[in-house]
BALOBA-1460 file (C-alpha; in Angstrom, 3 decimals):
// residues 308
<rec num="1" residu="m" x="-1.129" y="-7.413" z="34.947"/>
<rec num="2" residu="s" x="-2.161" y="-6.683" z="38.654"/>
<rec num="3" residu="n" x="-1.162" y="-3.256" z="40.248"/>
<rec num="4" residu="s" x="0.890" y="-5.258" z="42.798"/>
<rec num="5" residu="k" x="2.925" y="-6.962" z="40.264"/>
<rec num="6" residu="a" x="3.235" y="-4.035" z="38.373"/>
<rec num="7" residu="f" x="4.562" y="-2.084" z="41.493"/>
<rec num="8" residu="s" x="7.124" y="-4.710" z="42.262"/>
<rec num="9" residu="e" x="8.237" y="-4.682" z="38.643"/>
<rec num="10" residu="a" x="9.039" y="-0.995" z="38.880"/>
<rec num="11" residu="v" x="11.324" y="-0.956" z="42.111"/>
<rec num="12" residu="l" x="14.578" y="0.219" z="41.673"/>
<rec num="13" residu="e" x="18.143" y="-1.128" z="43.019"/>
<rec num="14" residu="d" x="17.961" y="1.802" z="45.553"/>
<rec num="15" residu="g" x="14.477" y="0.692" z="46.945"/>
<rec num="16" residu="q" x="12.566" y="3.464" z="45.588"/>
<rec num="17" residu="p" x="9.711" y="2.845" z="43.161"/>
<rec num="18" residu="a" x="9.905" y="3.910" z="39.371"/>
<rec num="19" residu="a" x="7.075" y="5.284" z="37.705"/>
<rec num="20" residu="v" x="4.563" y="2.689" z="36.977"/>
<rec num="21" residu="g" x="3.350" y="4.242" z="33.945"/>
<rec num="22" residu="n" x="7.064" y="4.003" z="32.282"/>
<rec num="23" residu="t" x="6.954" y="0.570" z="32.777"/>
<rec num="24" residu="v" x="3.493" y="0.026" z="31.139"/>
<rec num="25" residu="l" x="4.465" y="2.396" z="28.281"/>
<rec num="26" residu="k" x="7.556" y="0.408" z="27.580"/>
<rec num="27" residu="d" x="6.188" y="-3.109" z="27.698"/>
<rec num="28" residu="f" x="3.519" y="-1.968" z="25.236"/>
<rec num="29" residu="l" x="5.780" y="-0.229" z="22.817"/>
<rec num="30" residu="a" x="7.795" y="-3.570" z="23.071"/>
<rec num="31" residu="l" x="4.500" y="-5.880" z="22.418"/>
<rec num="32" residu="i" x="3.745" y="-4.041" z="19.224"/>
<rec num="33" residu="k" x="7.430" y="-3.644" z="18.058"/>
<rec num="34" residu="v" x="7.244" y="0.148" z="17.892"/>
<rec num="35" residu="g" x="10.238" y="-0.159" z="15.719"/>
<rec num="36" residu="i" x="8.336" y="-1.797" z="13.023"/>
<rec num="37" residu="v" x="5.292" y="0.165" z="13.335"/>
<rec num="38" residu="n" x="7.186" y="3.171" z="12.803"/>
<rec num="39" residu="s" x="9.243" y="1.942" z="9.664"/>
<rec num="40" residu="n" x="5.763" y="0.652" z="8.250"/>
<rec num="41" residu="a" x="4.013" y="4.053" z="8.775"/>
<rec num="42" residu="m" x="6.803" y="5.486" z="6.574"/>
<rec num="43" residu="t" x="6.169" y="3.393" z="3.547"/>
<rec num="44" residu="t" x="2.300" y="3.277" z="4.058"/>
<rec num="45" residu="f" x="2.925" y="7.536" z="4.062"/>
<rec num="46" residu="t" x="4.768" y="7.125" z="0.662"/>
<rec num="47" residu="g" x="1.997" y="5.390" z="-1.091"/>
<rec num="48" residu="l" x="-0.534" y="7.518" z="0.075"/>
<rec num="49" residu="w" x="1.518" y="10.777" z="-1.108"/>
<rec num="50" residu="l" x="2.435" y="9.333" z="-4.515"/>
<rec num="51" residu="a" x="-1.250" y="8.294" z="-5.135"/>
<rec num="52" residu="l" x="-2.419" y="11.758" z="-3.935"/>
<rec num="53" residu="h" x="0.186" y="13.424" z="-6.056"/>
<rec num="54" residu="f" x="-0.216" y="11.048" z="-9.175"/>
<rec num="55" residu="s" x="-4.290" y="11.739" z="-8.455"/>
<rec num="56" residu="g" x="-3.821" y="15.634" z="-8.879"/>
<rec num="57" residu="a" x="-5.509" y="15.544" z="-5.196"/>
<rec num="58" residu="h" x="-4.196" y="18.142" z="-2.926"/>
<rec num="59" residu="f" x="-2.309" y="17.086" z="0.570"/>
<rec num="60" residu="l" x="-4.123" y="19.692" z="2.705"/>
<rec num="61" residu="d" x="-7.521" y="18.794" z="1.511"/>
<rec num="62" residu="n" x="-6.749" y="15.242" z="2.684"/>
<rec num="63" residu="i" x="-5.581" y="15.490" z="5.618"/>
<rec num="64" residu="d" x="-7.925" y="13.375" z="7.476"/>
<rec num="65" residu="l" x="-7.901" y="10.383" z="4.817"/>
<rec num="66" residu="i" x="-4.085" y="10.636" z="5.412"/>
<rec num="67" residu="l" x="-4.214" y="10.385" z="9.400"/>
<rec num="68" residu="v" x="-7.063" y="7.828" z="8.947"/>
<rec num="69" residu="t" x="-4.836" y="5.717" z="7.041"/>
<rec num="70" residu="l" x="-1.831" y="6.095" z="9.059"/>
<rec num="71" residu="v" x="-3.612" y="5.403" z="12.320"/>
<rec num="72" residu="g" x="-5.277" y="2.324" z="10.851"/>
<rec num="73" residu="s" x="-2.375" y="0.964" z="9.047"/>
<rec num="74" residu="s" x="-0.270" y="1.326" z="12.334"/>
<rec num="75" residu="l" x="-2.904" y="-0.353" z="14.456"/>
<rec num="76" residu="i" x="-2.726" y="-3.624" z="12.264"/>
<rec num="77" residu="v" x="0.680" y="-3.537" z="12.235"/>
<rec num="78" residu="a" x="1.008" y="-3.257" z="15.871"/>
<rec num="79" residu="g" x="-1.869" y="-5.832" z="16.598"/>
<rec num="80" residu="s" x="-0.153" y="-8.428" z="14.367"/>
<rec num="81" residu="c" x="3.440" y="-7.612" z="16.185"/>
<rec num="82" residu="s" x="1.779" y="-8.358" z="19.392"/>
<rec num="83" residu="l" x="0.131" y="-11.259" z="18.030"/>
<rec num="84" residu="n" x="3.651" y="-12.578" z="16.729"/>
<rec num="85" residu="n" x="4.961" y="-11.893" z="20.226"/>
<rec num="86" residu="y" x="1.872" y="-13.968" z="22.043"/>
<rec num="87" residu="i" x="2.405" y="-17.038" z="19.626"/>
<rec num="88" residu="d" x="6.249" y="-16.989" z="20.025"/>
<rec num="89" residu="r" x="6.774" y="-16.572" z="23.661"/>
<rec num="90" residu="d" x="7.500" y="-20.552" z="24.006"/>
<rec num="91" residu="i" x="10.944" y="-19.688" z="22.001"/>
<rec num="92" residu="d" x="11.353" y="-15.893" z="22.545"/>
<rec num="93" residu="h" x="13.476" y="-16.951" z="26.031"/>
<rec num="94" residu="l" x="16.060" y="-18.978" z="23.871"/>
<rec num="95" residu="m" x="17.155" y="-15.888" z="22.136"/>
<rec num="96" residu="e" x="19.198" y="-12.848" z="23.449"/>
<rec num="97" residu="r" x="17.357" y="-10.418" z="21.257"/>
<rec num="98" residu="t" x="13.782" y="-11.594" z="22.285"/>
<rec num="99" residu="k" x="14.086" y="-12.871" z="25.812"/>
<rec num="100" residu="g" x="13.327" y="-9.594" z="27.587"/>
<rec num="101" residu="r" x="9.927" y="-9.470" z="25.974"/>
<rec num="102" residu="p" x="6.886" y="-8.826" z="28.624"/>
<rec num="103" residu="t" x="5.364" y="-12.107" z="27.070"/>
<rec num="104" residu="v" x="8.643" y="-13.725" z="28.157"/>
<rec num="105" residu="t" x="9.515" y="-12.088" z="31.465"/>
<rec num="106" residu="g" x="5.880" y="-12.317" z="32.744"/>
<rec num="107" residu="r" x="5.228" y="-8.983" z="33.021"/>
<rec num="108" residu="v" x="1.930" y="-9.642" z="30.915"/>
<rec num="109" residu="q" x="-0.343" y="-12.123" z="30.866"/>
<rec num="110" residu="p" x="-0.436" y="-14.201" z="27.439"/>
<rec num="111" residu="g" x="-4.427" y="-13.849" z="27.476"/>
<rec num="112" residu="k" x="-4.323" y="-10.196" z="27.852"/>
<rec num="113" residu="v" x="-1.572" y="-9.623" z="24.964"/>
<rec num="114" residu="a" x="-3.862" y="-11.979" z="22.605"/>
<rec num="115" residu="l" x="-6.763" y="-9.789" z="23.379"/>
<rec num="116" residu="m" x="-5.310" y="-6.323" z="23.009"/>
<rec num="117" residu="s" x="-3.775" y="-7.856" z="19.989"/>
<rec num="118" residu="f" x="-7.342" y="-8.695" z="18.192"/>
<rec num="119" residu="l" x="-8.593" y="-5.112" z="19.435"/>
<rec num="120" residu="l" x="-5.883" y="-3.087" z="17.816"/>
<rec num="121" residu="i" x="-6.326" y="-5.112" z="14.452"/>
<rec num="122" residu="g" x="-9.954" y="-4.842" z="14.651"/>
<rec num="123" residu="a" x="-9.663" y="-0.682" z="15.379"/>
<rec num="124" residu="g" x="-7.319" y="-0.910" z="12.340"/>
<rec num="125" residu="t" x="-9.479" y="-2.623" z="10.290"/>
<rec num="126" residu="a" x="-12.635" y="-0.182" z="11.385"/>
<rec num="127" residu="f" x="-10.363" y="2.829" z="10.281"/>
<rec num="128" residu="l" x="-9.046" y="1.556" z="6.679"/>
<rec num="129" residu="l" x="-12.725" y="0.637" z="6.051"/>
<rec num="130" residu="t" x="-13.605" y="4.070" z="6.367"/>
<rec num="131" residu="t" x="-11.155" y="5.113" z="3.418"/>
<rec num="132" residu="t" x="-11.625" y="1.940" z="0.949"/>
<rec num="133" residu="l" x="-12.903" y="-1.532" z="1.162"/>
<rec num="134" residu="t" x="-9.658" y="-2.302" z="-0.898"/>
<rec num="135" residu="a" x="-7.515" y="-0.955" z="1.580"/>
<rec num="136" residu="a" x="-8.800" y="-2.552" z="4.348"/>
<rec num="137" residu="v" x="-8.951" y="-5.973" z="2.692"/>
<rec num="138" residu="i" x="-5.149" y="-5.464" z="1.823"/>
<rec num="139" residu="g" x="-4.484" y="-4.694" z="5.337"/>
<rec num="140" residu="i" x="-6.103" y="-8.167" z="6.324"/>
<rec num="141" residu="i" x="-3.918" y="-9.914" z="3.937"/>
<rec num="142" residu="g" x="-0.976" y="-8.463" z="5.266"/>
<rec num="143" residu="v" x="-2.102" y="-9.582" z="9.025"/>
<rec num="144" residu="f" x="-2.873" y="-13.169" z="7.591"/>
<rec num="145" residu="s" x="0.617" y="-13.576" z="5.731"/>
<rec num="146" residu="y" x="2.296" y="-12.295" z="8.901"/>
<rec num="147" residu="v" x="0.463" y="-14.129" z="11.787"/>
<rec num="148" residu="v" x="-0.679" y="-17.316" z="9.937"/>
<rec num="149" residu="l" x="1.472" y="-17.897" z="6.782"/>
<rec num="150" residu="y" x="4.979" y="-16.530" z="8.385"/>
<rec num="151" residu="t" x="4.693" y="-16.768" z="12.457"/>
<rec num="152" residu="m" x="2.012" y="-20.062" z="12.616"/>
<rec num="153" residu="w" x="3.335" y="-21.925" z="9.489"/>
<rec num="154" residu="s" x="6.526" y="-21.005" z="8.068"/>
<rec num="155" residu="k" x="8.952" y="-19.506" z="10.501"/>
<rec num="156" residu="r" x="9.670" y="-22.934" z="12.341"/>
<rec num="157" residu="q" x="9.437" y="-25.278" z="9.469"/>
<rec num="158" residu="y" x="10.930" y="-23.750" z="6.504"/>
<rec num="159" residu="v" x="14.454" y="-21.930" z="5.340"/>
<rec num="160" residu="s" x="12.283" y="-19.858" z="2.935"/>
<rec num="161" residu="n" x="9.983" y="-18.466" z="5.804"/>
<rec num="162" residu="t" x="12.093" y="-14.894" z="5.331"/>
<rec num="163" residu="i" x="10.408" y="-14.760" z="1.705"/>
<rec num="164" residu="v" x="6.961" y="-15.788" z="3.268"/>
<rec num="165" residu="g" x="7.396" y="-13.057" z="5.670"/>
<rec num="166" residu="s" x="8.053" y="-10.418" z="3.346"/>
<rec num="167" residu="i" x="4.709" y="-10.590" z="1.966"/>
<rec num="168" residu="s" x="3.475" y="-8.822" z="4.906"/>
<rec num="169" residu="g" x="6.363" y="-6.042" z="5.265"/>
<rec num="170" residu="a" x="5.355" y="-5.129" z="1.786"/>
<rec num="171" residu="v" x="1.859" y="-4.413" z="2.070"/>
<rec num="172" residu="p" x="1.777" y="-1.098" z="3.671"/>
<rec num="173" residu="p" x="2.448" y="1.182" z="0.489"/>
<rec num="174" residu="l" x="-0.422" y="-0.927" z="-1.200"/>
<rec num="175" residu="i" x="-2.728" y="0.127" z="1.877"/>
<rec num="176" residu="g" x="-1.376" y="3.769" z="1.553"/>
<rec num="177" residu="w" x="-2.067" y="3.598" z="-2.020"/>
<rec num="178" residu="a" x="-5.575" y="2.098" z="-2.002"/>
<rec num="179" residu="a" x="-6.829" y="4.446" z="0.538"/>
<rec num="180" residu="v" x="-6.610" y="7.065" z="-1.838"/>
<rec num="181" residu="d" x="-7.178" y="5.048" z="-5.213"/>
<rec num="182" residu="a" x="-8.837" y="1.508" z="-5.007"/>
<rec num="183" residu="n" x="-7.544" y="0.737" z="-8.308"/>
<rec num="184" residu="l" x="-3.912" y="-0.047" z="-7.881"/>
<rec num="185" residu="d" x="-1.546" y="1.540" z="-10.193"/>
<rec num="186" residu="v" x="1.805" y="-0.151" z="-11.540"/>
<rec num="187" residu="m" x="3.507" y="2.302" z="-9.278"/>
<rec num="188" residu="a" x="2.010" y="0.887" z="-6.195"/>
<rec num="189" residu="w" x="2.829" y="-2.537" z="-7.260"/>
<rec num="190" residu="m" x="6.067" y="-1.337" z="-7.807"/>
<rec num="191" residu="l" x="6.706" y="0.024" z="-4.221"/>
<rec num="192" residu="f" x="5.284" y="-3.270" z="-2.844"/>
<rec num="193" residu="a" x="8.072" y="-5.263" z="-4.954"/>
<rec num="194" residu="i" x="10.999" y="-2.990" z="-3.751"/>
<rec num="195" residu="v" x="10.001" y="-3.333" z="-0.171"/>
<rec num="196" residu="f" x="9.332" y="-7.453" z="-0.885"/>
<rec num="197" residu="v" x="12.956" y="-7.738" z="-2.632"/>
<rec num="198" residu="w" x="14.640" y="-5.572" z="0.291"/>
<rec num="199" residu="q" x="13.796" y="-7.684" z="2.896"/>
<rec num="200" residu="p" x="15.292" y="-10.993" z="2.540"/>
<rec num="201" residu="p" x="19.070" y="-9.337" z="2.145"/>
<rec num="202" residu="h" x="18.069" y="-7.107" z="5.253"/>
<rec num="203" residu="f" x="16.718" y="-10.238" z="7.402"/>
<rec num="204" residu="y" x="19.519" y="-12.371" z="6.291"/>
<rec num="205" residu="a" x="22.175" y="-10.203" z="7.442"/>
<rec num="206" residu="l" x="20.465" y="-9.841" z="10.705"/>
<rec num="207" residu="a" x="20.252" y="-13.749" z="10.757"/>
<rec num="208" residu="m" x="24.173" y="-14.033" z="10.169"/>
<rec num="209" residu="r" x="24.355" y="-12.008" z="13.246"/>
<rec num="210" residu="r" x="22.188" y="-14.074" z="15.300"/>
<rec num="211" residu="v" x="22.766" y="-17.071" z="13.917"/>
<rec num="212" residu="e" x="23.457" y="-19.256" z="17.220"/>
<rec num="213" residu="e" x="20.558" y="-17.491" z="18.781"/>
<rec num="214" residu="y" x="18.112" y="-19.049" z="15.725"/>
<rec num="215" residu="r" x="19.852" y="-22.196" z="16.102"/>
<rec num="216" residu="a" x="19.077" y="-22.799" z="19.597"/>
<rec num="217" residu="a" x="15.790" y="-21.647" z="19.043"/>
<rec num="218" residu="g" x="15.276" y="-24.151" z="16.403"/>
<rec num="219" residu="i" x="14.321" y="-21.522" z="13.593"/>
<rec num="220" residu="p" x="15.502" y="-22.886" z="10.171"/>
<rec num="221" residu="m" x="16.834" y="-19.233" z="9.361"/>
<rec num="222" residu="l" x="18.907" y="-19.551" z="5.920"/>
<rec num="223" residu="p" x="22.526" y="-19.280" z="7.625"/>
<rec num="224" residu="v" x="21.429" y="-21.799" z="10.168"/>
<rec num="225" residu="v" x="20.313" y="-24.489" z="7.440"/>
<rec num="226" residu="k" x="22.877" y="-23.869" z="4.631"/>
<rec num="227" residu="g" x="25.780" y="-21.855" z="6.379"/>
<rec num="228" residu="f" x="27.117" y="-18.243" z="5.961"/>
<rec num="229" residu="k" x="28.547" y="-18.982" z="1.992"/>
<rec num="230" residu="a" x="24.942" y="-19.799" z="0.818"/>
<rec num="231" residu="t" x="23.327" y="-16.818" z="2.721"/>
<rec num="232" residu="k" x="26.413" y="-14.393" z="1.365"/>
<rec num="233" residu="r" x="25.126" y="-15.694" z="-2.157"/>
<rec num="234" residu="s" x="21.737" y="-15.362" z="-1.565"/>
<rec num="235" residu="i" x="21.875" y="-11.460" z="-0.190"/>
<rec num="236" residu="f" x="24.183" y="-10.955" z="-3.358"/>
<rec num="237" residu="l" x="21.112" y="-12.118" z="-5.573"/>
<rec num="238" residu="w" x="18.465" y="-10.449" z="-4.312"/>
<rec num="239" residu="v" x="20.035" y="-6.909" z="-4.055"/>
<rec num="240" residu="t" x="21.078" y="-7.742" z="-7.675"/>
<rec num="241" residu="a" x="17.321" y="-8.184" z="-8.012"/>
<rec num="242" residu="l" x="16.658" y="-4.625" z="-7.026"/>
<rec num="243" residu="l" x="18.756" y="-3.160" z="-9.768"/>
<rec num="244" residu="p" x="15.949" y="-3.174" z="-12.546"/>
<rec num="245" residu="l" x="13.295" y="-1.927" z="-10.111"/>
<rec num="246" residu="p" x="13.535" y="1.876" z="-9.930"/>
<rec num="247" residu="f" x="13.324" y="1.973" z="-13.975"/>
<rec num="248" residu="f" x="9.549" y="0.677" z="-13.563"/>
<rec num="249" residu="l" x="9.156" y="4.211" z="-11.970"/>
<rec num="250" residu="p" x="9.680" y="6.603" z="-14.733"/>
<rec num="251" residu="t" x="7.347" y="9.152" z="-13.584"/>
<rec num="252" residu="l" x="9.374" y="9.999" z="-10.858"/>
<rec num="253" residu="g" x="11.920" y="11.031" z="-13.044"/>
<rec num="254" residu="i" x="15.516" y="10.555" z="-13.848"/>
<rec num="255" residu="p" x="17.028" y="12.083" z="-10.699"/>
<rec num="256" residu="f" x="15.193" y="9.464" z="-8.819"/>
<rec num="257" residu="i" x="16.203" y="6.518" z="-11.006"/>
<rec num="258" residu="i" x="19.944" y="7.927" z="-10.766"/>
<rec num="259" residu="l" x="19.716" y="7.861" z="-7.008"/>
<rec num="260" residu="a" x="18.152" y="4.526" z="-6.709"/>
<rec num="261" residu="t" x="20.678" y="3.084" z="-9.122"/>
<rec num="262" residu="v" x="23.281" y="4.348" z="-6.928"/>
<rec num="263" residu="l" x="21.933" y="3.261" z="-3.879"/>
<rec num="264" residu="n" x="21.271" y="-0.646" z="-5.255"/>
<rec num="265" residu="i" x="24.882" y="-0.330" z="-6.563"/>
<rec num="266" residu="g" x="26.419" y="1.051" z="-3.636"/>
<rec num="267" residu="w" x="24.942" y="-1.849" z="-1.435"/>
<rec num="268" residu="l" x="26.328" y="-4.516" z="-4.246"/>
<rec num="269" residu="a" x="29.765" y="-2.690" z="-3.863"/>
<rec num="270" residu="l" x="29.816" y="-2.548" z="-0.130"/>
<rec num="271" residu="g" x="29.055" y="-6.611" z="-0.100"/>
<rec num="272" residu="v" x="31.873" y="-7.221" z="-2.380"/>
<rec num="273" residu="y" x="34.511" y="-4.717" z="-0.240"/>
<rec num="274" residu="g" x="33.165" y="-6.344" z="3.148"/>
<rec num="275" residu="l" x="34.329" y="-9.752" z="1.850"/>
<rec num="276" residu="k" x="37.693" y="-8.498" z="2.280"/>
<rec num="277" residu="l" x="37.293" y="-8.206" z="6.116"/>
<rec num="278" residu="k" x="37.450" y="-12.087" z="6.442"/>
<rec num="279" residu="d" x="35.015" y="-11.418" z="9.097"/>
<rec num="280" residu="d" x="31.377" y="-12.836" z="8.371"/>
<rec num="281" residu="i" x="29.797" y="-10.967" z="11.050"/>
<rec num="282" residu="k" x="31.374" y="-7.667" z="10.544"/>
<rec num="283" residu="w" x="30.284" y="-8.350" z="6.611"/>
<rec num="284" residu="a" x="26.499" y="-8.833" z="8.093"/>
<rec num="285" residu="k" x="26.558" y="-5.854" z="10.261"/>
<rec num="286" residu="m" x="27.624" y="-3.642" z="7.478"/>
<rec num="287" residu="m" x="25.093" y="-4.944" z="5.125"/>
<rec num="288" residu="f" x="22.110" y="-4.790" z="7.613"/>
<rec num="289" residu="i" x="23.034" y="-1.104" z="8.898"/>
<rec num="290" residu="y" x="23.241" y="-0.148" z="5.073"/>
<rec num="291" residu="s" x="19.894" y="-2.050" z="4.362"/>
<rec num="292" residu="l" x="18.060" y="0.326" z="6.933"/>
<rec num="293" residu="q" x="19.478" y="3.409" z="5.337"/>
<rec num="294" residu="y" x="18.687" y="2.384" z="2.064"/>
<rec num="295" residu="l" x="14.796" y="1.742" z="2.787"/>
<rec num="296" residu="t" x="14.533" y="5.265" z="4.469"/>
<rec num="297" residu="v" x="16.357" y="7.091" z="1.562"/>
<rec num="298" residu="m" x="14.582" y="5.181" z="-1.002"/>
<rec num="299" residu="f" x="11.219" y="6.313" z="0.174"/>
<rec num="300" residu="v" x="12.038" y="9.735" z="1.501"/>
<rec num="301" residu="a" x="13.713" y="10.524" z="-1.912"/>
<rec num="302" residu="m" x="10.246" y="9.476" z="-3.769"/>
<rec num="303" residu="v" x="8.318" y="11.940" z="-1.920"/>
<rec num="304" residu="i" x="11.073" y="14.659" z="-2.105"/>
<rec num="305" residu="v" x="11.248" y="14.448" z="-6.229"/>
<rec num="306" residu="t" x="7.588" y="15.150" z="-6.453"/>
<rec num="307" residu="l" x="8.419" y="18.208" z="-4.461"/>
<rec num="308" residu="i" x="11.079" y="19.563" z="-6.845"/>
């Protein structure tokens, strides 16, 4: 982006120039989807923490490993997200929630976005290689599944695109665990399973709220193709699939299993209660908000129970 264009974009309505640096920072954070980067950092950290805890390693003795892993995983997530923005710039202008992205408004040049994406992914992979080869390979698998399998292949063609995309979203805790222990424990795979199963009901609820935008963009999300009734049924099935997963984590203790079970039953109960509203969009909003709190509470609880 040229300096003259950056300046013109940063002029306020009263004619005074805004801070160009702030605009550049906002554009960068939008390109890398900083919210997704942060949520993935949380699940990566949980994988790291649990691997350290159950291997008998001390947290403070491994600060360097923790920082390198978090930086590396965050960089590859950021690069994958910005590459997603680059690829989807032809349809993002059709959706309200994406039409303001820098790749749509023209505030950044597409070629620079692509270059930045590959540099971020390359740097992230290099960081992960300083931990274990397994962590780096899992990171690359995550990039491939998000960019190629989801964004370039399934997103615009198949109603199962959300399930395909869930693979990449569930990879971060595996990266965290593998950075400590390349021989992935059953617990590491259960973390993967929880995040994988969590994603369809989370994104189906979002898709219900944005159904007209997805329809306008020609993206075959479940509510677009099969309607709200089928989408609700799918959400209930996926949330039900979460019910047995905490019982595969007995080493986290009975209190965690109870908490996780309450969270799962609470999600189902909220869905059943919400049906009385007779308003599909309000129902979807309730389920979406609960899903956000669910993942945060679940993964923070995994850390807390090991401290008690």
